[in-house]
N, C-alpha and C positions, 0 to 999 in steps of 0.2 A: 150817317151818323148812326142812326141805331141798328145797320145792318154791319158797320163796324166793331159797336158794340158785341151781336148777333157772335161774330164773329170769335171775337177776346175771348168771350165767354166758354166760345165753345172750345175754345186753342187751350185755354185755363184746363178744360174738363181732361181736356183728350192730353193733356201731357197730365197730370195730375193720377191720373185711373192709369199711366203705362205702372209697371214692372222695377222699380228700380234699382241700380246691383247696391247690394248690400254693404259693401266695404266703403262706400262714399260718406262720410258728413254731410250731415243734415245744414244747408243754405242757410248762413248767419242772414241778422236783419238787413244791411246793409247786399248782399246780395242778392238778397231775393228780391231786394228792392230795384236794383244795376238788371235783375233782366225780365221783371215787370214791365218797368216804365222808360226804359234804352232800349234793352236785346228784344224784346217781342214785340214789339210796334215795328221792330223791323222784316220779324215774317210776314206782318202784317201789307208794309210796303212790295214788297217778291208776291203774290197773292195775287197783288193790282196789279200788277206789270206781271204777272201770268194774264190774268183775266183782259186784259188790256190788246192784246196780242191774240185771241185765244178764234176770234169769231175771225181774224184775215190770214194770211198767207204769215212766214215771217221770215223775219232779214238779221244782218246782221247788229242792226241795231236791237232787236229782240235779248239773242247773248250776252252784244253789249252790253244790257240792263242787269241783267238776272245775275252774269256771274259777277257784276263789284257791289248788287244788293246783297250776294249772299255770299260774298268775300269780305263784307263791314259783318254783316250778321253773326259770321263765325270768331269772325277779331274779335269781336263784342262779348258771348258765350263762353272762347277758349280758358282768360283767367277764371271761368269759373267752376271749380272741382269740387259740386257736392250734385245730393238726388236730384233735385229740381229741375238744376240747371241741367244735369244730362239727358232726364225726360224730354228741356225741350228743343236741345239740341234733334233730339229724338222729330221730334216736328217740323223743326227748322229745316234735316237731311230728307223728308221729306215735297216739301213745299218748293226744296229746289232739285231736285226731282221733277224733272217731267219727261212720258214714256212714250214707246215709240209713235201711240198714239196720233197722240195733242198736235202736229203736223204733216200735214200729205204727204212733201218731199220726202222724209226720214222715210215714212214707209213703203213712200213707192222706189226709196236710193235698194233700199233695203231687197225685197222684193223683186227687185231688178237683179241685185248679186246671189239671188236665190237660184234666182230664172241659169242665171250663169252658170255658177257650179253646179248644178245639175246637168246641162247642156254639154256640161267639160266643155263651152268660151273661152276659159280665164287664161288671159293672152299671156299673163306674166308669166315673170319665169321663177318670184317667187310664189307660182302656187300650184305645186305635184302634185298628187291628187289625193287631197287631204276629203275625207267625207263629208264637208258641211250637208249634205239634205242627205245623211241617213238618219234608219230611222230610229236606228240607235238612240238613244242620248248621250253614250258612258262617247261612243265613237264619235258622237258629236263635236261635244265635248274638248275628246280630246284635235280635234280637223280646228275648232277655233282658238282652243289656246294655244298650238302651235303657229296656228296660218294668219294668225294677227298683222304680220307685215302681206298676204292675200288681200287681206279682207279689207283692208289700211285704203292699199293702194287702189284697190279695185273702185272702194267711197271715192280717194280724192280723181280718179280720173276717170267718173262717171257720171259722179252726184254731185250737189252744190256744194261750195264755201260752209255753208252752215249746216248741211250734214257731214259732210268730213268732222265739222266741229261738234257734232252733237256725239258723233260715233268716238271720236274718241275719248274726250271727256267722258261717256261710259261705258268706255267697252266691257270691261270686265260684267258688269249690271249687267249690260246685253248676250252676256258671253250665259252667264246666269238664268237669263229668263228665255232662251235656246234649246236648255239646256236642264234645267232643272225642274223638275215639276212641282209647283207645294202640295204641301199637304195641308190643301183646303179645299171645298169643292164650292168651287165658284169660278163662274167659265169668262167671268170678267179679268182675271187676275194677264198681265204682262206676259207670263208661259202662256197665256190661251189665245194671245194674238200673236205670239210669235208661229206659235201653231195652227192657227187656222191662214199666215198669210203662207207658209211655208207651204200646206194643204192647198189653197188656192195652184200658187205657182206651180205644184205636181198637176192637178189640171188640166190647167194650161198648156202642161207642157205636152202632158198627155192626146191633148185636143192635136197640136201641135206633131206629132208621132205621126196617133191615127191619120191628117191631111200627107206628111210625106210619105208616107207608107202605100207602094200600089200593087193590084190585082195582086200581078204576079211572086211581088214580096211577099202577102200576105199566106195568098198559094203554096206560095213552096219554104214555105219559113224562114223567106232572104234577114237580112241584119236589121231589115227597117222593124221588121216583122217581132226579130227580137226586141229591139227600143221599145215598142208597142207592149209587149209582152212584159217587161222588168215594171214603164211606166205605170202599166192597169195594176199591179203588185205591189209599188210602192203607194201608192196616193190610197187605195185599199187597207194598207198597213199603215198609210198617216193619220189616217179618222177612225180606224180599225175600234170599237167598245170606248169610244168617248163622245156619253153622253152632250156634251156643246156643240156635237154637232149635228140632233137631233130636227132640230130646226134649221141642215144649210142645206144649201140644194146641191152637195159637192156628193152625199149620199147617191142618193137619185141622176147625179151628171153621170156619175162616172157608172153607175151601173148601167145609164145606155151606151156608153158611149163607145164600152170595153166589150158590154156586148153585141152593142151594132158591130164592134170590128170582131168578132169570134172570139174575145180571151175572156 
């Protein structure tokens, strides 16, 4: 009960301290009561669902519960067109949003896509050479915007139904996380989570390409050697100038790998 009251007070503080749009009227007494006593508790039900599944693998029951709870809460807030209710809805959106790091299967799914995209092994006909793994964020955004069918087909055919549900509902947010660097100095953002996964995949692809290149291929600059050159260059570019990689193994590892390969 104490935890509930603490969470409730924190939620109220967060909501009331947010900047509100000036064009909305103040909530009436009845609207305020509905928001505080009927709608806001639904948000805590959502947090309880998230907490229940946070220490174990997700399944269809999680998505069923979270979707139903979020839909009910959103319907509760929908008629309330006033300052405070708008701020509460912002907090609700955050409660209903679960990032890529919440469940292992979603992380593994997108890293597997990164690997296939970089290795050019996306077989589906809807996947021309989109630059999903380009280090230029503008080119990545074009790829994910125009290549949505390619991405979702890959997820459908290679990942769990839970991951397909997750990426279907959050595709636009995933694209933003992959392509838009936030203007905050925070290594814990979803953008940084995505970037770390992308750079780790590039490191793994570099290791694979070095293993697959023979001595004579490297000696005479064959196709495998050129692939190693590109992988080393791409991985270095991925981590370049980013302080969030200062404690990561990637800079040291890529230096050793590419140095030993003469790159």
